C-alpha positions in Angstrom: 7.5 3.7 -11.1 4.7 1.3 -11.3 4.0 0.2 -7.8 0.4 0.3 -8.9 1.0 -2.9 -10.8 1.6 -4.6 -7.5 -2.2 -4.2 -7.1 -3.0 -5.4 -10.5 -4.3 -8.8 -9.4 -6.9 -7.0 -7.5 -7.8 -4.4 -10.1 -7.0 -5.8 -13.5 -7.8 -9.0 -15.3 -5.1 -8.7 -17.9 -2.7 -11.2 -19.6 0.0 -10.8 -22.0 1.9 -13.4 -24.0 5.4 -14.2 -22.8 8.0 -12.8 -25.0 9.4 -15.2 -27.5 12.5 -17.1 -26.7 15.9 -15.6 -27.8 16.8 -16.7 -31.3 20.4 -17.9 -31.3 20.8 -16.3 -34.7 21.5 -12.9 -33.1 22.5 -10.0 -35.4 25.5 -9.4 -33.3 28.5 -11.7 -32.9 29.8 -12.3 -29.4 33.5 -11.9 -28.6 34.3 -14.1 -25.5 36.5 -12.6 -22.7 37.5 -13.7 -19.3 40.2 -11.1 -18.6 39.9 -7.5 -17.4 38.5 -5.1 -20.0 38.4 -1.4 -20.7 35.1 0.1 -21.7 37.0 2.0 -24.4 37.7 -1.4 -26.1 34.0 -2.3 -26.3 32.7 -2.4 -29.9 29.4 -1.0 -31.2 29.4 -3.7 -33.9 29.2 -6.8 -31.7 28.7 -7.9 -28.1 31.7 -8.5 -25.9 31.0 -11.4 -23.5 32.7 -11.4 -20.2 32.8 -13.9 -17.3 35.1 -14.9 -14.4 36.1 -18.4 -13.3 35.3 -17.5 -9.6 31.9 -16.2 -10.3 29.9 -19.2 -11.4 26.6 -19.4 -13.1 26.7 -16.0 -14.7 28.3 -14.1 -17.6 27.4 -10.9 -19.5 27.3 -9.4 -22.9 28.0 -5.7 -23.5 28.2 -3.4 -26.6 28.6 0.3 -27.2 25.3 2.0 -28.1 25.4 5.5 -29.6 22.0 6.8 -28.4 20.3 9.0 -25.8 23.2 11.2 -24.8 26.0 11.8 -27.4 28.1 13.6 -24.8 29.0 10.4 -22.8 29.8 6.9 -23.6 26.7 4.6 -23.3 26.5 0.8 -23.4 23.8 -1.9 -23.4 23.8 -5.6 -22.9 22.5 -8.7 -21.2 23.3 -10.4 -17.9 23.2 -14.2 -18.8 22.3 -16.4 -15.8 21.7 -19.8 -17.3 18.5 -19.5 -19.3 17.7 -16.1 -17.8 18.9 -12.9 -19.6 18.5 -9.5 -18.0 18.8 -6.4 -20.2 20.7 -3.3 -18.9 21.7 0.2 -20.0 24.9 1.8 -18.7 25.8 5.5 -19.0 29.1 6.9 -17.9 29.2 10.1 -15.8 29.1 13.4 -17.5 31.5 14.7 -14.8 34.4 12.4 -14.1 33.7 8.8 -15.2 37.1 7.7 -14.1 36.4 8.6 -10.4 32.6 9.1 -9.9 30.5 6.6 -8.0 28.5 3.9 -9.7 24.8 3.7 -9.3 22.2 1.1 -10.2 18.5 2.1 -10.8 15.6 -0.3 -11.0 11.9 0.5 -11.4 9.2 -1.4 -9.6 6.0 -3.1 -10.5 6.9 -5.9 -10.1 7.2 -6.1 -13.9 7.9 -2.5 -14.6 10.8 -1.8 -17.0 13.5 0.6 -15.9 13.2 2.3 -19.2 10.5 4.3 -17.4 13.1 5.7 -15.0 15.6 6.2 -17.9 13.3 8.0 -20.3 10.8 9.7 -18.0 12.8 10.6 -14.9 16.6 10.5 -14.3 18.2 9.2 -17.4 20.5 11.2 -19.7 17.6 11.7 -22.2 13.9 12.0 -21.9 11.3 10.7 -24.4 10.3 13.6 -26.7 7.7 11.7 -28.7 7.2 8.3 -30.3 10.3 8.7 -32.5 12.8 10.7 -30.6 14.5 11.7 -27.3 15.8 14.9 -25.8 18.7 15.8 -23.6 18.0 15.8 -19.8 20.1 18.4 -18.0 19.0 17.0 -14.6 20.1 13.4 -15.2 21.6 11.5 -12.4 24.6 10.7 -14.6 25.6 14.3 -14.1 27.8 13.0 -11.3 27.6 9.2 -11.4 28.0 6.3 -13.7 24.6 4.7 -13.8 23.0 1.4 -14.7 19.3 0.9 -15.6 18.3 -2.8 -15.4 15.2 -4.6 -16.7 14.5 -7.1 -13.9 13.3 -9.7 -13.1 13.3 -11.7 -16.3 10.2 -11.2 -18.5 10.4 -7.4 -17.8 11.2 -5.0 -20.6 13.8 -6.5 -23.0 14.8 -9.2 -20.5 13.8 -12.8 -21.4 14.3 -16.5 -20.7 15.1 -19.2 -23.2 12.0 -21.3 -22.5 9.6 -18.7 -21.2 10.0 -19.4 -17.5 9.7 -16.6 -15.0 11.2 -15.6 -11.7 8.5 -15.4 -9.0 10.4 -13.9 -6.1 12.8 -11.1 -5.3 15.2 -13.5 -3.6 15.9 -15.3 -6.9 16.5 -12.0 -8.8 18.7 -10.6 -6.0 21.3 -13.4 -6.5 21.6 -12.5 -10.3 22.1 -8.8 -9.6 24.6 -9.4 -6.8 26.7 -11.7 -9.1 26.5 -9.3 -12.0 27.8 -6.4 -10.0 30.7 -8.5 -8.7 31.5 -9.5 -12.3 31.3 -6.0 -13.6 33.6 -4.5 -11.0 36.0 -7.4 -11.4 36.0 -7.2 -15.2 36.3 -3.4 -15.6 39.1 -2.7 -13.3 38.8 1.1 -13.4 35.6 0.8 -11.4 37.0 -1.7 -8.9 36.4 -0.6 -5.3 34.3 2.4 -6.5 31.5 3.4 -4.1 28.3 1.7 -5.3 24.7 2.8 -4.6 21.4 0.9 -5.1 18.5 3.2 -6.2 15.0 2.8 -7.4 11.3 3.5 -6.7 8.0 1.8 -5.9 8.4 -2.0 -5.8 12.1 -1.3 -5.6 11.2 -0.8 -1.9 11.1 -4.6 -1.9 13.9 -5.2 -4.4 16.7 -3.1 -3.1 16.8 -4.2 0.5 17.2 -7.8 -0.7 19.6 -6.8 -3.4 21.7 -4.9 -0.9 21.7 -7.9 1.5 22.7 -10.3 -1.3 25.6 -8.0 -2.4 26.8 -7.4 1.2 26.6 -11.1 2.1 28.4 -12.1 -1.2 31.4 -10.0 -0.3 32.7 -12.5 2.2 32.7 -15.1 -0.5 34.4 -12.8 -3.0 37.2 -12.0 -0.5 37.7 -15.7 0.3 38.4 -16.2 -3.4 40.8 -13.3 -3.7 38.3 -11.0 -5.4 37.5 -7.4 -4.6 34.3 -6.9 -2.6 31.6 -4.6 -4.0 31.9 -1.3 -2.1 28.2 -1.0 -1.3 27.8 2.5 0.3 24.1 3.2 0.2 20.6 2.3 -0.7 18.1 5.0 -1.8 14.4 4.2 -2.2 11.9 6.7 -3.6 8.2 6.3 -2.8 8.9 2.7 -2.1 6.7 -0.3 -1.3 9.0 -1.4 1.6 6.2 -2.1 4.0 2.9 -2.8 2.1 0.8 -2.7 5.2 2.1 0.6 6.4 1.1 2.0 3.0 -2.3 0.5 3.2 -2.9 1.9 6.6 -1.7 5.3 5.4 -4.4 5.5 2.7 -6.7 6.8 5.4 -4.3 9.6 6.2 -3.7 10.8 2.7 -7.3 10.6 1.7 -9.0 11.8 4.8 -6.6 14.3 6.5 -4.5 17.2 5.4 -1.4 15.0 5.4 -0.7 15.6 1.7 -3.5 17.7 0.2 -7.0 18.6 1.5 -9.2 15.5 2.2 -10.5 14.0 -1.0 -12.9 11.4 0.4 -16.4 12.0 1.7 -16.8 12.0 5.5 -18.9 8.8 5.3 -16.2 7.0 3.3 -13.5 8.2 5.7 -15.4 6.9 8.7 -15.8 3.5 7.0 -12.0 3.5 6.4 -11.3 4.7 10.0 -13.5 1.9 11.4 -11.7 -0.7 9.2 -8.2 0.3 10.4 -8.1 -1.5 13.7 -9.3 -4.7 12.1 -6.8 -4.3 9.3 -3.9 -3.8 11.7 -5.0 -6.7 13.9 -5.3 -9.1 10.9 -1.9 -8.0 9.5 -0.1 -8.3 12.8 -1.5 -11.8 13.5 -1.0 -13.3 10.0 1.9 -11.4 8.5 4.1 -10.2 11.4 3.8 -12.3 14.5 4.0 -15.4 12.3 3.8 -15.5 8.5 0.9 -17.6 7.0 0.7 -17.0 3.3 -3.0 -17.7 2.9 -4.0 -15.7 6.0 -1.7 -12.8 5.2 -3.1 -12.7 1.7 -6.6 -12.5 3.1 -5.5 -9.7 5.5 -4.0 -7.8 2.5 -7.3 -8.3 0.6 -9.4 -7.0 3.5 -7.1 -3.9 4.0 -7.0 -3.3 0.3 -10.7 -3.4 -0.2 -11.3 -1.2 2.8 -8.6 1.4 2.4 -7.4 1.4 -1.2 -10.6 0.8 -3.2 -12.2 4.0 -2.1 -9.6 5.9 -4.0 -10.6 4.0 -7.2 -14.2 4.6 -6.5 -13.9 8.3 -6.6 -16.4 9.5 -9.2 -17.6 6.0 -9.8 -14.2 4.7 -11.1 -13.3 1.1 -10.7 -10.1 0.8 -12.7 -7.2 2.9 -13.7 -8.4 2.5 -17.3 -11.2 5.1 -16.6 -10.8 8.8 -16.3 -10.1 9.6 -12.7 -7.5 10.6 -10.1 -3.9 9.8 -10.9 -2.7 7.2 -8.3 0.8 8.7 -8.6 -0.2 12.3 -8.0 -3.4 13.1 -6.2 -3.5 16.6 -7.6 -3.8 15.3 -11.2 -6.4 13.4 -13.1 -6.0 10.8 -15.8 -7.4 11.5 -19.3 -10.0 9.4 -21.0 -8.6 6.2 -22.5 -5.3 7.1 -20.9 -2.5 4.6 -20.6 -2.6 2.4 -17.6 -0.3 4.7 -15.7 -1.8 8.0 -16.6 1.3 9.4 -18.3 1.3 10.2 -22.1 5.1 9.5 -22.1 4.6 5.8 -21.4 3.0 4.8 -24.7 5.6 7.0 -26.5 8.4 5.0 -24.8 6.8 1.8 -25.9 6.5 3.0 -29.5 10.1 4.3 -29.5 11.6 1.1 -28.1 9.5 -1.1 -30.4 11.2 0.5 -33.5 13.6 -1.9 -35.2 16.4 0.7 -35.6 16.3 1.4 -31.9 16.3 -2.2 -31.0 19.2 -2.9 -33.4 21.2 0.0 -31.9 20.9 -1.3 -28.4 21.4 -4.9 -29.3 17.9 -6.4 -28.9 17.4 -9.7 -30.6 15.5 -9.2 -33.9 12.9 -11.9 -32.9 11.9 -9.9 -29.8 8.8 -8.0 -31.2 7.1 -5.0 -29.6 8.4 -3.6 -26.3 6.0 -3.3 -23.3 6.9 -1.2 -20.3 4.9 -3.5 -18.0 4.8 -7.3 -17.8 1.6 -8.6 -16.2 3.0 -12.2 -16.4 5.8 -11.1 -14.0 3.4 -9.3 -11.8 1.0 -12.3 -11.5 3.9 -14.6 -10.8 5.1 -12.4 -7.9 1.7 -12.2 -6.4 1.1 -15.9 -6.8 4.3 -16.5 -4.8 3.3 -14.0 -2.1 6.4 -12.0 -2.7 4.8 -8.6 -2.0 3.5 -9.7 1.4 6.9 -10.0 3.1 8.4 -7.4 5.3 11.5 -5.7 3.9 12.5 -3.2 6.6 14.4 -6.0 8.4 16.9 -6.1 5.5 17.4 -2.4 5.7 17.9 -2.6 9.5 20.6 -5.2 9.0 22.3 -3.0 6.3 22.2 0.0 8.7 23.9 -2.1 11.4 26.7 -2.9 8.8 27.3 0.8 8.1 25.4 1.0 4.8 23.7 4.4 4.5 19.9 4.3 3.7 17.8 7.1 2.2 14.0 6.8 2.0 12.4 9.7 0.1 8.8 10.4 -1.1 6.9 13.0 -3.0 4.1 14.5 -0.9 1.5 14.2 -3.7 1.9 10.5 -4.2 -1.0 8.3 -3.2 0.0 4.8 -4.0 3.4 4.8 -2.1 2.9 7.9 -0.1 5.1 9.7 2.4 2.9 9.0 5.4 3.2 5.2 5.1 6.9 5.4 4.4 7.6 7.8 7.3 5.6 5.5 9.6 7.6 2.4 8.9 10.9 4.2 9.2 9.9 5.2 12.8 8.6 1.7 13.6 11.7 -0.2 12.3 13.7 -1.8 15.0 17.5 -1.2 14.8 20.1 0.1 17.2 19.5 3.7 16.2 15.7 3.6 16.5 15.4 5.7 19.7 17.7 8.4 18.4 16.0 8.5 15.0 12.5 8.8 16.4 13.6 11.7 18.6 14.8 13.7 15.7 12.3 16.2 14.3 11.3 16.6 10.7 13.1 19.8 9.6 13.2 21.8 6.4 15.7 21.1 3.7 16.3 23.6 0.8 17.5 23.8 -2.8 18.6 27.2 -4.2 17.2 28.9 -1.2 13.8 27.4 -1.5 12.3 24.8 1.0 12.2 21.5 -0.9 10.6 19.3 1.8 11.2 17.8 5.2 14.0 15.6 6.4 14.8 13.5 9.4 18.3 12.0 9.8 20.1 10.0 12.4 23.3 8.1 12.0 23.3 6.5 8.6 19.5 6.6 8.1 17.7 9.5 6.4 14.0 10.1 5.5 13.0 13.0 3.3 9.9 14.4 1.6 9.8 16.4 -1.6 7.1 19.0 -1.7 4.8 19.1 -4.7 6.1 15.8 -6.1 4.2 12.7 -6.9 5.4 9.1 -7.2 7.7 10.1 -10.0 9.7 12.6 -7.9 12.2 13.0 -10.6 9.5 13.9 -13.2 8.7 16.9 -11.4 -14.8 13.7 -4.2 -16.9 11.5 -3.1 -20.2 10.8 -1.6 -22.1 13.9 -2.5 -25.7 15.0 -2.8 -26.9 14.7 -6.4 -27.5 18.2 -7.7 -29.8 19.1 -10.6 -33.2 20.5 -11.1 -36.5 18.9 -10.0 -40.0 20.5 -9.9 -41.4 19.2 -6.6 -45.0 18.5 -6.0 -46.5 20.7 -3.3 -49.2 19.6 -0.8 -52.6 20.9 -1.9 -53.8 21.5 1.6 -51.6 24.5 2.3 -53.6 27.7 3.3 -51.0 29.9 1.5 -50.5 30.4 -2.2 -47.0 29.8 -3.6 -45.1 32.1 -5.8 -42.5 30.1 -7.9 -38.9 31.4 -8.2 -35.8 29.8 -9.6 -33.5 32.9 -9.6 -31.7 34.9 -7.0 -33.9 36.6 -4.4 -33.8 39.3 -1.8 -35.3 38.6 1.6 -36.8 42.0 1.5 -39.1 40.9 -1.4 -40.5 38.0 0.6 -44.3 38.4 1.3 -46.1 37.7 4.6 -49.4 36.8 2.8 -48.0 34.0 0.6 -45.1 31.6 0.4 -42.3 32.2 -2.1 -40.9 28.9 -3.3 -37.3 28.7 -4.5 -35.2 26.1 -6.2 -32.1 25.8 -8.3 -31.5 23.8 -11.6 -28.3 22.4 -10.2 -29.7 21.3 -6.8 -31.8 18.3 -7.3 -34.5 16.8 -5.0 -35.1 19.8 -2.8 -36.9 23.2 -3.0 -38.2 25.4 -0.2 -41.1 27.7 0.7 -40.5 30.9 2.7 -42.7 33.7 4.0 -42.3 36.7 6.3 -43.7 36.1 9.8 -44.2 39.0 12.2 -43.8 37.4 15.5 -41.3 36.8 18.4 -38.9 39.8 17.8 -40.4 42.8 16.2 -37.0 44.4 15.9 -35.6 42.1 13.2 -37.0 40.5 10.1 -38.3 37.0 10.7 -39.2 34.2 8.3 -40.6 30.7 8.4 -41.1 28.0 5.8 -40.7 24.5 4.7 -37.9 22.6 3.1 -39.6 20.3 0.5 -37.6 17.2 -0.2 -39.9 14.9 -2.2 -42.6 13.8 0.2 -40.8 15.2 3.2 -41.3 18.7 4.5 -39.1 20.2 7.2 -40.3 23.3 9.0 -37.8 26.1 9.8 -37.6 29.5 11.4 -35.1 32.1 10.3 -34.2 35.3 12.2 -31.9 38.0 10.9 -29.2 39.3 13.1 -30.0 42.2 15.5 -26.5 43.5 14.8 -25.6 43.5 11.1 -27.6 41.0 9.1 -25.7 41.9 5.9 -22.4 40.9 7.4 -22.9 38.6 10.4 -22.4 34.9 10.2 -25.2 32.4 9.7 -25.9 29.8 12.3 -28.2 26.7 12.3 -29.6 25.3 15.5 -31.3 21.9 15.8 -32.4 20.2 19.0 -31.9 16.5 19.7 -34.1 13.8 21.0 -34.2 12.3 18.4 -37.7 13.8 17.8 -37.4 17.0 19.8 -38.6 20.2 18.1 -36.1 23.1 17.7 -38.8 25.3 19.0 -37.4 24.3 22.4 -34.1 26.0 21.6 -35.9 28.9 20.1 -38.5 29.6 22.8 -36.7 28.2 25.9 -33.0 28.9 25.3 -31.4 31.1 22.7 -34.1 32.5 20.4 -35.0 36.1 20.0 -38.0 35.6 22.3 -38.8 33.1 25.1 -42.1 31.7 26.1 -43.8 33.9 28.7 -46.9 31.8 29.2 -49.5 29.9 27.1 -50.4 32.9 25.1 -47.4 35.1 24.7 -43.6 35.5 24.4 -41.1 38.0 25.7 -37.9 39.6 24.3 -34.7 37.7 25.0 -31.8 40.1 25.4 -29.3 37.2 25.4 -30.5 35.6 22.1 -27.8 34.2 19.9 -29.3 36.3 17.1 -27.6 39.3 18.8 -24.7 38.8 16.5 -25.8 36.1 14.0 -28.5 35.2 11.5 -30.0 32.0 12.8 -32.1 29.1 11.6 -34.1 26.8 13.8 -35.1 23.5 12.0 -37.6 20.9 13.1 -35.9 17.7 11.9 -36.3 14.9 11.0 -39.7 14.8 9.5 -42.6 14.3 12.0 -40.8 16.5 14.5 -42.5 19.7 15.5 -44.3 21.2 12.5 -42.4 19.0 10.0 -44.4 16.3 8.2 -44.5 13.7 5.4 -47.2 13.4 2.8 -47.9 9.8 3.5 -46.8 9.6 7.1 -43.4 8.0 6.3 -40.5 8.7 8.7 -36.8 9.2 8.5 -35.1 6.8 10.9 -31.4 7.6 10.5 -29.4 10.8 10.9 -27.7 10.2 7.6 -31.0 10.5 5.7 -32.0 13.7 7.4 -28.5 15.1 7.0 -28.7 15.0 3.2 -31.9 17.1 3.2 -30.3 19.7 5.5 -27.1 19.9 3.3 -29.1 20.5 0.1 -31.3 23.1 1.7 -28.3 25.1 3.1 -26.7 25.1 -0.3 -30.0 26.2 -1.9 -30.5 29.0 0.6 -27.0 30.5 0.1 -27.3 30.2 -3.7 -30.8 31.8 -3.7 -30.1 34.7 -1.4 -26.8 36.1 -2.7 -26.3 38.5 0.1 -25.5 35.5 2.3 -23.4 33.7 -0.3 -20.0 32.7 1.1 -20.9 33.9 4.6 -19.3 31.9 7.5 -21.8 29.1 8.5 -21.9 27.4 11.8 -23.8 24.3 12.8 -25.1 23.6 16.3 -26.0 20.0 15.8 -25.1 17.2 13.3 -23.2 18.1 10.0 -23.2 16.6 6.6 -22.6 19.8 4.7 -18.9 19.6 4.0 -19.0 16.6 1.6 -21.4 18.4 -0.7 -19.1 21.3 -1.4 -16.9 19.6 -4.0 -20.0 19.0 -6.2 -21.2 22.5 -5.7 -17.9 23.8 -7.0 -18.0 21.4 -9.9 -21.4 22.8 -10.8 -20.2 26.4 -10.7 -22.0 27.1 -7.4 -20.7 28.7 -4.3 -19.6 26.1 -1.6 -21.1 26.4 1.8 -18.5 28.1 4.0 -18.8 25.7 6.9 -16.6 27.3 9.6 -17.6 25.5 12.8 -19.7 23.0 14.6 -20.8 23.8 18.2 -22.3 20.9 20.0 -23.8 21.2 23.5 -24.5 18.2 25.7 -24.1 15.2 23.4 -25.1 11.8 24.7 -22.9 9.8 27.0 -23.3 6.6 29.1 -20.0 5.6 30.8 -19.9 8.9 32.7 -23.1 8.2 34.6 -21.0 6.5 37.2 -18.8 9.6 37.6 -21.6 12.1 38.0 -23.6 10.0 40.4 -20.9 8.4 42.4 -18.0 10.9 42.6 -17.6 14.6 43.3 -17.4 15.3 39.6 -20.6 17.4 39.6 -22.4 17.2 43.0 -22.3 15.0 46.1 -22.0 11.2 45.5 -25.1 9.2 45.9 -24.9 6.0 43.7 -22.6 3.1 43.0 -22.0 0.7 40.0 -19.8 0.1 36.9 -17.7 -2.9 35.5 -19.1 -4.9 32.6 -20.5 -1.9 30.6 -17.2 -0.8 29.1 -16.1 -4.3 28.0 -19.5 -5.0 26.6 -19.7 -1.8 24.5 -16.1 -2.1 23.3 -16.7 -5.6 22.0 -20.2 -5.1 20.4 -20.1 -1.4 19.4 -16.5 -0.4 18.8 -14.2 -3.2 17.9 -16.9 -4.5 15.5 -20.4 -3.1 15.2 -23.1 -5.7 15.7 -26.5 -4.0 16.0 -28.2 -6.6 18.1 -25.3 -7.1 20.5 -24.6 -3.3 20.7 -28.3 -2.7 21.5 -28.0 -5.4 24.3 -24.8 -3.7 25.6 -26.6 -0.3 25.7 -29.5 -1.8 27.5 -27.2 -3.4 30.1 -25.4 -0.1 30.7 -28.6 1.9 30.7 -30.1 -0.4 33.3 -27.0 -0.2 35.4 -26.5 3.5 35.3 -29.6 5.3 34.0 -32.4 3.5 35.9 -31.0 4.3 39.4 -30.9 7.9 38.5 -34.5 8.0 37.2 -35.6 6.3 40.5 -34.4 9.4 42.3 -37.0 11.6 40.5 -34.3 14.1 39.8 -34.3 16.3 36.7 -32.3 14.5 34.0 -31.2 17.9 32.6 -30.2 19.4 36.0 -29.1 17.3 38.9 -29.7 20.0 41.4 -33.5 20.0 40.6 -36.3 17.6 41.2 -39.2 16.9 38.8 -43.0 17.0 39.6 -45.3 16.2 36.7 -43.7 17.1 33.3 -41.6 14.3 31.9 -38.7 16.7 31.3 -39.3 18.8 34.3 -39.8 22.2 32.7 -43.3 23.9 32.9 -42.3 26.0 29.8 -42.8 23.0 27.6 -46.5 22.8 28.4 -46.8 26.5 27.7 -44.9 26.2 24.5 -47.2 23.4 23.2 -50.3 25.5 24.0 -48.9 28.6 22.3 -47.8 26.8 19.1 -51.2 25.1 18.8 -53.1 28.4 18.7 -54.6 29.0 15.2 -53.4 32.6 15.0 -49.8 31.5 15.7 -49.9 28.6 13.2 -51.4 30.9 10.5 -48.8 33.6 11.1 -45.9 31.2 10.7 -47.5 29.3 7.8 -48.0 25.8 9.4 -49.6 23.5 6.9 -53.2 22.8 7.7 -52.6 19.0 7.5 -50.3 19.1 10.5 -52.1 18.1 13.7 -51.5 19.4 17.2 -47.9 20.5 17.9 -46.0 18.5 20.4 -42.5 19.5 21.5 -41.2 15.8 21.2 -42.3 13.1 18.8 -42.3 9.6 20.4 -42.7 8.0 17.0 -39.6 9.6 15.6 -37.7 8.6 18.8 -38.9 5.0 18.6 -38.0 4.9 14.9 -34.5 6.0 15.4 -33.9 3.6 18.3 -35.4 0.7 16.2 -32.9 1.5 13.5 -30.0 1.6 15.9 -29.2 5.2 14.9 -28.2 6.4 18.4 -25.7 3.5 18.9 -23.3 4.7 16.2 -20.2 6.6 17.1 -20.2 10.2 16.1 -16.7 11.4 17.1 -15.4 10.0 13.8 -17.4 12.7 12.0 -16.0 15.4 14.4 -12.5 14.2 13.7 -13.0 14.3 10.0 -14.3 17.8 10.2 -11.3 18.8 12.3 -9.0 17.4 9.7 -10.7 19.6 7.1 -10.1 22.7 9.1 -13.6 23.1 10.5 -13.6 24.5 14.0 -15.4 22.4 16.7 -16.7 23.5 20.0 -18.0 21.0 22.6 -19.6 22.6 25.6 -21.5 21.3 28.6 -23.2 22.5 31.7 -21.7 21.1 34.9 -25.1 20.3 36.4 -26.4 18.2 33.5 -26.8 14.5 34.0 -28.1 13.1 30.7 -25.3 14.4 28.5 -22.9 15.5 31.2 -19.5 17.3 31.0 -17.5 14.3 32.2 -18.6 12.1 29.4 -18.2 14.8 26.8 -14.7 15.7 28.0 -13.8 12.0 28.0 -14.6 11.4 24.4 -12.9 14.6 23.3 -9.7 13.3 25.0 -10.1 9.8 23.4 -11.0 11.0 19.9 -8.4 10.0 17.4 -7.3 12.9 15.1 -4.0 14.5 14.1 -4.1 16.9 17.0 -5.0 14.4 19.7 -1.6 14.5 21.4 -1.5 18.3 21.5 -5.1 18.5 22.7 -4.6 15.9 25.5 -1.5 17.8 26.7 -3.5 21.0 27.3 -4.9 21.5 30.8 -8.4 22.7 31.6 -8.2 26.3 32.5 -10.7 29.0 33.7 -12.6 31.2 31.3 -14.5 34.2 32.5 -17.4 36.5 31.7 -17.6 40.0 33.1 -14.7 39.2 35.5 -16.3 36.1 36.9 -15.2 32.5 36.2 -17.8 30.9 33.9 -16.3 27.5 33.6 -13.3 25.5 32.3 -11.9 25.3 28.8 -9.4 23.2 26.9 -8.4 24.3 23.4 -5.9 23.0 20.8 -5.8 23.8 17.1 -9.4 24.0 16.0 -11.0 21.9 18.8 -12.3 23.5 22.0 -14.1 21.9 25.0 -15.8 24.1 27.6 -17.8 23.7 30.7 -20.3 26.2 32.0 -20.6 26.2 35.8 -24.0 25.7 37.4 -25.7 25.2 34.0 -27.7 22.1 33.2 -28.6 20.6 29.8 -30.2 23.8 28.6 -27.1 26.0 28.9 -28.5 29.1 27.1 -31.5 29.0 29.4 -29.6 28.4 32.6 -26.7 30.7 31.9 -27.8 33.1 29.2 -25.2 35.8 29.6 -22.3 33.2 29.7 -23.8 31.3 26.8 -24.1 34.4 24.6 -20.5 35.5 25.5 -19.3 32.0 24.6 -21.0 31.9 21.2 -20.1 35.5 20.3 -16.4 34.8 21.1 -16.6 31.6 19.1 -18.1 33.3 16.1 -15.5 35.9 16.2 -12.8 33.2 16.5 -11.6 34.6 19.8 -10.4 32.4 22.7 -13.1 31.8 25.3 
C-alpha cells in the first residue's frame, strides 16, 4: 500500500528503533527436514524447518496457524537466509488447493508490511477492530493459494540477528527467488503449479526484479535436476514502476480532469506546467541517458518539490500528519491526528498484531515487542542506496519477451501512484510488442454488467483502470481569495452619499441620487458602491459604481440586457493596454451606445447587451475613472485579477436574481480558483462558462502579416534570431532581464518597420494622421467623459482628474514589472481542462494582435484536446448568408477570424461580431 513512504525522506523526519534481535530461546521447537513434505503434516505446536542441499544459503520454518479464516488451512513462518529472517503468511485456496495456482503478494513502502494487504484488502479476513478480524468474502484466496510476505528484512515481523538491513531490491529479490524454489521443491503437490507475483505501490519496483530473479534462477534449478518455478505472470497495482512517470503525472491528476476535477489553483498548475520540461530534461539526462546517483537524486528532488509538494500544500498542509487530502484517494480527506496513512484500520492492525496471543499463534518470537506496519529504517536505507531511482520497466520488458504475462492496474482516484503515470510508462516501454500495444485503444471492461474501468491489452501485456478506486483498489483547493467581512474606508471626497447594505439587494431599489454600498461578511477586502445612471441607452436600466478594494477603487458600468435581463447571461468586458479604459469598448465597439461627437452618444443596434447583461470595468487602478487613495498602482495582472474575482462573487451574492447565471469573461480570468472557497463558505460559486478573447498580443507573426499574403500584400522582410532568443529567455526558463532583451530585439526587428510606415496598428488597410491610435472617436470620447454633467451622472469621484482613454503610467508600470512578458496560454489551457469554454477571435486586418499569431498559439498550446484541435481544418462561418470568416473548433476551444475587421472587431464588423457573441452565449456553433 504505502508508496507514500517512498517519499518519507522528503516529507518526514522520523526514526524508529530497529527491532530487537531474535532470541534463540523461541517458544517453538524446530523439527528439521530436508525431504519433501505435505502441508497436512505441519504442526501447530512447533515449527518444521525445511531446506534442500541444492538450494544453498536459505532454509525456512513453517507452522500451522489457526487464525483469520477457519475454513481453510493457514500457515505462518520464516524464510531464514543467513542472519536475515523474512516472515510470511500462507493461506490455501478456498476452492481447490490441490490444483489452484499459487500467488505471492507483497506491499510496498519500501518498508510497508504485507499485513496491510492481508488485513485491509485481499486476505481471507479483514481487521474488524483492535482485537478481532472478520471474514472477507472477496479474498483472493477464493481461487488461489496465497502468500503474504514481510520483506525486506526489518519490515513487519521480519528481522535480522544483528540489526543489519537490506538497502536494495536486488538483495531482497535473491532471497524471494530461492524461497519460492525451496517451497515448490519441498511441498511436491505444488510443484510445477502456475505461480503469480502480485503487489502494489513500491511493489512496482520489487516485482519486476523478483520476477527476473525467479526466471533467471530456473536455468540453475534445471541444471541441478530441480523443477523450475512456473512463473506465469506479474500483476502490479498502482505501482511505483517508473517514479519519474508518476512525478510528471502529478500535473495531470491535479490540474486536469484525468481523474477528478482539477484540485489545484490555476496559478499553482501553471507553476507545475512550467516546471515539467525542466523536470523531464533533468531526469532524462541524469537518470535515463546515463545514471548518476547524485544528479538523479537532485532531479528527483526538483521534480518532487515542483510537482508533488503542491498536493501537500493544499489548505496549508505540509505533512501527512495534518488533516488534508488523502494521498491514496483524492476524493477523501484525512481526519485530524490520523494515522500516517489516513486509514483507521492501520492502527487497529498494529494493535491486533502486537497482542501476545496473536504473536504466539502465528509463531512470532516473544522478544519481538510491538508490531509496526511501516519501518522507516528500511525506507531510509533504500533511499540512501538510491534504490527508488532506478528504472524498472526494463525488467518487465524482458519478462514479456520471455512469455511472462504482465498486468498493470490502477484505481482512478489514486494520487500517489496514479493511473496516468502508469499508463504513460506502459506506452513508453520499449519491447517487441510496443507498436501493437500503443495502437490498441483503451476500452471498457465490465463486472456484473457494470463498466468497471478501461483496459488496453496486446499480446501478454495488459493495462487496466478501476473506476472509483484509490490506491487500495481492493479496499473499495488551493490559491483562493481570502473571504470574510471587512468594513472598508470610503473616500471623503465623493459627491454622493452612501447607503450601507450587507444583505441581498434588488437592482430596482438602487437610487440615482446616492450610492448604495454592498458587502458580504464572507467576502473579505472588497465592497462596492452602485448607483443608477440614466445615460447611454434609455431603453434599459443602467448602473455605474466603484469596486472598493482597500485603497484601490475600480470604476464600472453595468447595463441590463435589452432582451431578458432576468434570464440572460452576464458578461464582463475589459479593454487592454495595459492601461486602456473599457470605455473604448463601451463607446466605440459593443456598448449600448457609441460616441456621436464630443457632446453626445447614439444608440447602437448591434450592442452585445442585446442578449446579455454586461459589465465594463476600468482596470487596473489609475485606468479611466479608477483611482487609488494615495496614487499607488497595480503593476501585475495577478494583483488586479484578485479584485475582479472578489467583486464578481460579491455581485452575484448580493443580487440574487443573477446568482448562478452563466458568466462570461472577455479579458483575463482569475475567477475559477475562488469558487472552491465560495462553496466552502456556503456561498454560490461564480458560474464561469466561457472566456472570449479578441486580438491578444503576438510578436512572431509580425513577419507573416508584413511579408506574406497572410493578410494583405507583402511589404517587409526580416525574422531569424527572435524565436531562438524568446525560447531560451522566456519559455525554457524565464529570466526577466533576458526576456525583456529578447522582446526588445524582436520588437525592433518586426514592430519598428511597421510603425515607420505610418499605418494604423489596428487596421493595416488604414493610415494614421494625428491621433496615436488613429481613431478620431477617442478624442471625442475624452471630451465627452470630462464634461461635468456626465461625470456627475455616472458618479465619478471628484478627486479623479481629467479622463484619458489610456494611462501611460499604468502601461509603464506593467512593462517595468515584466507583466506583458509572461505566457498566458497556460491559463487558457487550465480553464479548458476545467470545462470552461474559450473563444479566441481576431480580425484579419489587425496588425498589432493579428489572426496569424493568435491562431499559431492556439495550435501550439498544450492541453488534453490539442491533438484533436490541431486536426480540425479552418472552415467558413457565415452571417446572413455571407461568409464572415474562418473558424476552427474542438471540444470547448474555438478560434475564429472575422474578415475585413481590424483590432476593434465589434466596431468594424458590428453585425458579424454580434452574431458571433450571440451564438457563443447560446453555445451554438459559429
